[in-house]
C-alpha positions as CSV (number, residue, x, y, z in Angstrom):
1,X,205.8,162.7,136.9
2,X,203.6,165.5,138.2
3,X,203.0,166.7,134.5
4,X,202.1,163.0,133.5
5,X,199.7,162.9,136.5
6,X,198.2,166.3,135.6
7,X,197.8,165.2,131.9
8,X,196.0,162.2,132.8
9,X,193.6,164.1,135.1
10,X,193.0,166.4,132.4
11,X,192.4,163.6,130.1
12,X,189.9,162.1,132.2
13,X,187.8,165.3,132.6
14,X,187.9,165.9,128.7
15,X,186.8,162.3,128.2
16,X,183.9,163.0,130.2
17,X,182.6,165.3,127.4
18,X,182.9,162.2,125.0
19,X,180.7,160.0,127.3
20,X,177.6,160.6,125.0
21,X,179.5,159.8,121.9
22,X,181.1,156.6,123.5
23,X,177.7,155.2,124.4
24,X,176.4,155.9,121.1
25,X,179.3,154.5,119.2
26,X,179.4,151.5,121.5
27,X,176.0,150.5,121.1
28,X,176.2,151.0,117.2
29,X,179.3,148.8,117.2
30,X,177.5,145.9,119.1
31,X,174.3,145.9,117.4
32,X,176.0,146.4,114.0
33,X,178.4,143.6,114.5
34,X,175.4,141.2,115.5
35,X,173.4,142.2,112.7
36,X,176.1,142.3,109.9
37,X,177.3,138.8,111.2
38,X,173.9,137.4,110.5
39,X,173.7,139.1,107.4
40,X,177.0,137.8,106.1
41,X,176.1,134.2,107.1
42,X,172.6,134.2,105.8
43,X,173.3,135.9,102.4
44,X,176.5,134.0,101.8
45,X,175.2,130.5,102.8
46,X,171.4,130.6,102.5
47,X,170.8,132.5,99.1
48,X,171.6,131.6,95.6
49,X,173.5,133.7,93.3
50,X,172.2,137.2,92.1
51,X,173.1,140.6,91.8
52,X,171.2,141.5,95.0
53,X,173.0,139.0,97.1
54,X,176.4,140.3,95.8
55,X,175.8,144.0,96.8
56,X,174.2,143.1,100.1
57,X,177.4,141.0,100.9
58,X,179.7,144.0,99.7
59,X,177.9,146.3,102.0
60,X,177.9,143.8,104.8
61,X,181.7,143.6,104.6
62,X,182.2,147.3,104.6
63,X,180.0,147.6,107.8
64,X,181.8,144.9,109.4
65,X,185.1,146.7,108.9
66,X,183.4,149.8,110.6
67,X,182.2,147.7,113.6
68,X,185.5,145.7,113.9
69,X,188.0,148.3,113.2
70,X,186.9,151.7,113.0
71,X,184.4,152.1,115.9
72,X,186.8,150.4,118.4
73,X,189.6,153.0,117.6
74,X,187.0,155.9,117.8
75,X,186.0,154.5,121.3
76,X,189.7,154.5,122.3
77,X,190.2,158.1,120.7
78,X,187.1,159.3,123.1
79,X,188.7,157.7,126.2
80,X,192.1,159.2,125.6
81,X,191.4,162.5,123.8
82,X,194.7,163.9,125.2
83,X,196.7,160.8,125.2
84,X,196.5,159.6,121.9
85,X,200.4,159.0,121.0
86,X,199.9,156.2,118.6
87,X,200.3,157.9,115.1
88,X,199.8,154.8,113.0
89,X,196.9,153.7,115.0
90,X,195.3,157.4,114.3
91,X,196.1,157.0,110.6
92,X,194.4,153.5,110.3
93,X,191.4,154.8,112.2
94,X,191.2,157.8,109.8
95,X,191.8,155.7,106.6
96,X,189.1,152.9,107.5
97,X,186.8,155.9,108.5
98,X,187.0,157.5,105.0
99,X,187.1,154.3,103.3
100,X,183.9,152.9,104.7
101,X,182.0,156.0,104.1
102,X,183.2,156.3,100.6
103,X,183.1,152.8,99.8
104,X,179.3,152.7,100.9
105,X,178.6,155.6,98.9
106,X,180.4,154.2,95.7
107,X,178.5,151.0,96.0
108,X,175.2,152.6,96.5
109,X,175.8,154.6,93.4
110,X,176.5,151.4,91.5
111,X,173.4,149.9,93.1
112,X,171.3,152.9,91.9
113,X,172.6,152.4,88.4
114,X,171.8,148.7,88.3
115,X,168.2,149.6,89.6
116,X,167.7,152.1,87.0
117,X,168.8,149.9,84.2
118,X,166.5,147.1,85.3
119,X,163.4,149.3,85.9
120,X,163.8,152.0,83.3
121,X,166.0,150.3,80.7
122,X,165.2,146.6,80.6
123,X,165.9,146.2,77.0
124,X,169.5,147.3,77.6
125,X,172.7,145.6,79.0
126,X,172.0,144.5,82.6
127,X,174.5,144.5,85.5
128,X,174.5,140.6,86.1
129,X,176.4,138.9,89.1
130,X,179.7,138.9,87.4
131,X,179.5,142.5,86.6
132,X,178.3,143.2,90.1
133,X,181.4,141.5,91.8
134,X,183.7,143.4,89.4
135,X,181.8,146.7,90.3
136,X,182.1,146.1,93.9
137,X,186.1,145.5,93.6
138,X,186.3,148.7,91.4
139,X,184.2,150.6,94.2
140,X,186.7,149.3,96.7
141,X,189.6,150.6,94.7
142,X,188.2,153.8,94.2
143,X,187.5,154.2,98.0
144,X,191.1,153.7,98.6
145,X,192.1,156.0,96.1
146,X,190.1,158.7,97.8
147,X,191.0,157.9,101.2
148,X,194.8,157.2,101.3
149,X,195.8,160.8,101.9
150,X,194.5,160.2,105.4
151,X,197.7,157.9,105.9
152,X,199.9,161.0,105.3
153,X,197.9,163.8,106.6
154,X,196.9,162.4,110.0
155,X,198.7,161.3,113.2
156,X,199.4,162.1,116.9
157,X,199.2,166.0,117.1
158,X,200.2,168.0,120.0
159,X,197.5,169.9,121.5
160,X,197.2,172.7,123.9
161,X,195.2,171.9,127.1
162,X,193.6,174.5,129.6
163,X,196.9,174.2,131.6
164,X,199.7,176.3,129.9
165,X,202.5,173.9,130.9
166,X,200.9,170.7,129.8
167,X,200.8,169.4,126.2
168,X,198.5,166.5,125.2
169,X,198.3,164.3,122.0
170,X,195.3,163.9,120.0
171,X,194.2,162.0,116.7
172,X,194.3,165.0,114.4
173,X,195.9,166.5,111.2
174,X,199.6,166.1,112.3
175,X,201.7,168.9,113.2
176,X,203.7,168.6,110.1
177,X,200.5,169.4,107.9
178,X,198.6,171.4,110.3
179,X,199.4,174.7,108.8
180,X,199.2,173.7,105.0
181,X,196.4,173.8,102.7
182,X,196.3,170.0,102.1
183,X,193.8,168.9,104.9
184,X,191.3,171.6,103.9
185,X,191.7,170.4,100.1
186,X,191.2,166.9,101.2
187,X,188.1,167.4,103.2
188,X,186.6,169.9,100.6
189,X,187.0,167.2,97.8
190,X,185.5,164.4,100.0
191,X,182.7,166.9,100.9
192,X,182.1,167.7,97.2
193,X,182.1,164.0,96.2
194,X,179.5,163.3,98.8
195,X,177.3,166.3,97.7
196,X,177.3,165.2,94.2
197,X,176.8,161.5,94.9
198,X,173.8,162.3,97.0
199,X,172.3,164.5,94.2
200,X,173.0,161.8,91.9
201,X,171.4,159.2,94.1
202,X,168.2,161.5,94.5
203,X,168.0,162.0,90.7
204,X,168.4,158.2,89.9
205,X,165.8,157.1,92.3
206,X,163.5,159.9,91.3
207,X,163.5,158.5,87.7
208,X,163.2,154.9,89.1
209,X,160.2,155.9,91.2
210,X,158.6,157.8,88.3
211,X,159.1,154.7,86.1
212,X,157.2,152.5,88.6
213,X,154.4,155.0,89.4
214,X,153.9,155.2,85.4
215,X,153.3,151.4,85.4
216,X,151.2,151.2,88.4
217,X,148.8,153.8,86.8
218,X,148.8,152.0,83.4
219,X,147.8,148.9,85.3
220,X,145.1,150.6,87.3
221,X,143.7,152.2,84.1
222,X,143.5,148.9,82.5
223,X,141.8,147.4,85.5
224,X,139.4,150.1,85.6
225,X,138.2,149.9,81.8
226,X,135.1,148.1,80.6
227,X,135.0,144.3,80.4
228,X,135.5,144.0,76.7
229,X,138.2,146.8,76.8
230,X,139.6,145.2,79.7
231,X,140.0,141.9,77.9
232,X,141.7,143.6,75.1
233,X,143.6,145.9,77.4
234,X,144.7,142.8,79.5
235,X,146.3,141.6,76.4
236,X,148.1,144.8,75.8
237,X,149.1,145.1,79.4
238,X,150.5,141.4,79.0
239,X,152.4,142.6,76.0
240,X,153.6,145.8,77.8
241,X,154.7,143.8,80.7
242,X,156.4,141.3,78.8
243,X,158.4,143.9,76.7
244,X,159.4,145.7,80.0
245,X,160.5,142.6,81.8
246,X,160.5,139.1,80.1
247,X,162.5,140.1,77.0
248,X,165.3,141.8,78.7
249,X,165.3,138.9,81.2
250,X,166.3,136.6,78.4
251,X,169.8,138.0,78.5
252,X,170.1,137.1,82.1
253,X,172.7,134.4,82.9
254,X,171.6,131.1,84.4
255,X,173.3,131.8,87.6
256,X,170.9,134.9,87.9
257,X,168.1,132.7,86.9
258,X,168.3,129.9,89.6
259,X,166.0,131.4,92.1
260,X,166.3,131.4,95.8
261,X,166.5,128.1,97.8
262,X,163.5,129.0,99.9
263,X,161.4,130.9,97.5
264,X,162.4,134.1,98.8
265,X,163.2,137.5,97.2
266,X,164.9,136.9,93.9
267,X,163.8,139.0,91.1
268,X,166.1,137.4,88.4
269,X,164.5,133.9,88.8
270,X,161.1,135.2,88.9
271,X,161.4,137.3,85.9
272,X,163.1,134.7,83.9
273,X,160.9,131.7,84.8
274,X,158.5,131.7,81.9
275,X,158.3,128.7,79.7
276,X,157.3,128.5,76.1
277,X,154.4,126.3,76.6
278,X,153.2,127.9,79.9
279,X,149.5,128.8,80.1
280,X,148.4,132.5,80.0
281,X,147.3,132.4,83.5
282,X,150.6,130.9,84.7
283,X,152.4,133.5,82.7
284,X,150.3,136.3,84.1
285,X,151.1,135.1,87.7
286,X,154.8,134.7,87.2
287,X,155.2,138.1,85.6
288,X,153.3,139.6,88.6
289,X,155.5,137.9,91.1
290,X,158.6,139.1,89.1
291,X,157.3,142.5,89.1
292,X,156.7,142.6,92.7
293,X,160.1,141.1,93.4
294,X,161.8,143.6,91.5
295,X,159.8,146.4,93.3
296,X,160.6,144.9,96.7
297,X,164.3,144.7,95.9
298,X,164.3,148.4,94.7
299,X,162.5,149.6,97.7
300,X,165.0,147.6,100.1
301,X,167.8,149.3,98.3
302,X,166.3,152.6,98.2
303,X,165.8,152.5,102.1
304,X,169.6,151.6,102.5
305,X,170.6,154.5,100.3
306,X,168.1,156.8,102.2
307,X,169.7,155.8,105.5
308,X,173.1,156.4,104.5
309,X,172.3,160.1,103.3
310,X,170.2,160.8,106.4
311,X,172.6,159.6,108.7
312,X,175.4,161.5,107.4
313,X,173.5,164.9,107.5
314,X,174.1,165.7,111.1
315,X,177.9,165.1,110.7
316,X,177.9,166.9,107.5
317,X,176.3,170.0,109.0
318,X,178.6,169.9,112.0
319,X,181.6,169.9,110.1
320,X,180.4,172.9,108.0
321,X,179.6,174.8,111.0
322,X,183.2,174.1,112.4
323,X,184.7,175.1,109.1
324,X,182.6,178.5,109.0
325,X,183.4,179.2,112.8
326,X,186.4,178.0,114.3
327,X,185.4,178.5,117.9
328,X,182.2,176.7,117.3
329,X,183.0,173.7,119.7
330,X,185.0,175.8,122.1
331,X,182.1,178.3,122.8
332,X,179.5,175.5,123.5
333,X,178.2,174.8,127.1
334,X,179.5,171.4,128.5
335,X,176.0,169.9,127.6
336,X,176.3,171.1,124.1
337,X,179.7,169.5,123.8
338,X,178.5,166.2,125.0
339,X,175.6,166.3,122.2
340,X,178.2,167.3,119.6
341,X,180.6,164.4,120.4
342,X,177.5,162.1,119.8
343,X,176.1,163.6,116.6
344,X,179.5,163.9,115.0
345,X,179.6,160.2,114.6
346,X,176.0,159.9,113.2
347,X,177.2,158.4,110.1
348,X,177.9,155.2,112.0
349,X,174.2,154.5,112.1
350,X,174.5,153.5,108.3
351,X,176.6,150.7,109.3
352,X,174.2,149.2,111.9
353,X,170.7,149.8,110.1
354,X,171.1,147.6,106.9
355,X,170.5,144.3,108.8
356,X,167.2,145.7,110.3
357,X,165.9,146.9,107.0
358,X,166.6,143.4,105.7
359,X,164.7,141.8,108.7
360,X,161.7,144.2,108.0
361,X,161.3,143.8,104.2
362,X,163.1,140.7,103.0
363,X,160.9,137.8,103.7
364,X,163.7,135.2,103.0
365,X,166.0,136.9,105.4
366,X,163.5,137.1,108.0
367,X,162.4,133.4,107.5
368,X,166.2,132.1,107.8
369,X,166.6,134.4,110.8
370,X,163.7,132.8,112.5
371,X,164.9,129.4,111.6
372,X,168.5,130.3,113.4
373,X,166.6,131.4,116.4
374,X,164.3,128.6,116.6
375,X,167.5,126.1,116.3
376,X,169.2,128.2,119.1
377,X,166.2,128.0,121.3
378,X,165.9,124.4,120.9
379,X,169.6,123.9,121.7
380,X,169.0,125.6,125.1
381,X,166.1,123.3,126.1
């Protein structure tokens, strides 16, 4: 009885170090749940079919798993750092943590590939809605394939407290595998995959932005030429723009060519809206809208990717330092440990930030959000 009481006291004292992390994760969980709920509703019910919609819904689903499953477990773990005796609860938390992180990374790689093909290889085979759905399913399977060792390696591990005769229990690599090389191999593989994926994302988006910049400079060069050359150049520009966008859009399915209900951001509909007998001015205007929509979608998805990589950096840096110096956390002062337990969960920012990006840069999402709030406000009157 006295031992249990002392363990409870030690647990409460230890949990005070986690207060910063608990507040941080709790805030991300609440904001993320609200934002991703709105994203799922608006993109599922208010948007027409498109690859952009498929990818956003896939990311929102992963983010909801983070907010509804992973983060609550993390809060419980932070409250009971020495009294976490639920081995299966620990395994579920670790599994979902790795799943949402790897899943987000894989989906973002698929998105980057889709953006690259649409911008840089417009004449090649494009990833349309059906392929996008299959890609998301494959991405989820790959994520589970990398994450499943967590179900074996983790559990309720006995830990030594600062009282020699009192043993606590924490959600860590289980006692059975603590002194084996498997946990280190598992973490090394995941870290290697993340670094390679980050490099691939940077390389792909560098190629995309280089191509977009090249097109912009080409248009600016045509616009600044002489009137006669401008007239001829305009025709050349139209031909080039058509070869870069319109011809490839002929391969787009009817589903992707429907467009958004509210005239929002749907690049597929804009790029495939040319009719045979349309006037040149209408064609020019439509092509400009299609190019603008493609650029906007690319920018939104690039921001999501950037937030994912940046939000993971503090966690990754801390893990590398811990690996190189085993006493890193133990040697910290109290304030340092409080900050450590906050920044170690930095990657959760990624699962909260996406709806904010949509609200800032997706005009249709912002419009639908305003309509929802207006209806809610009218109901309160």
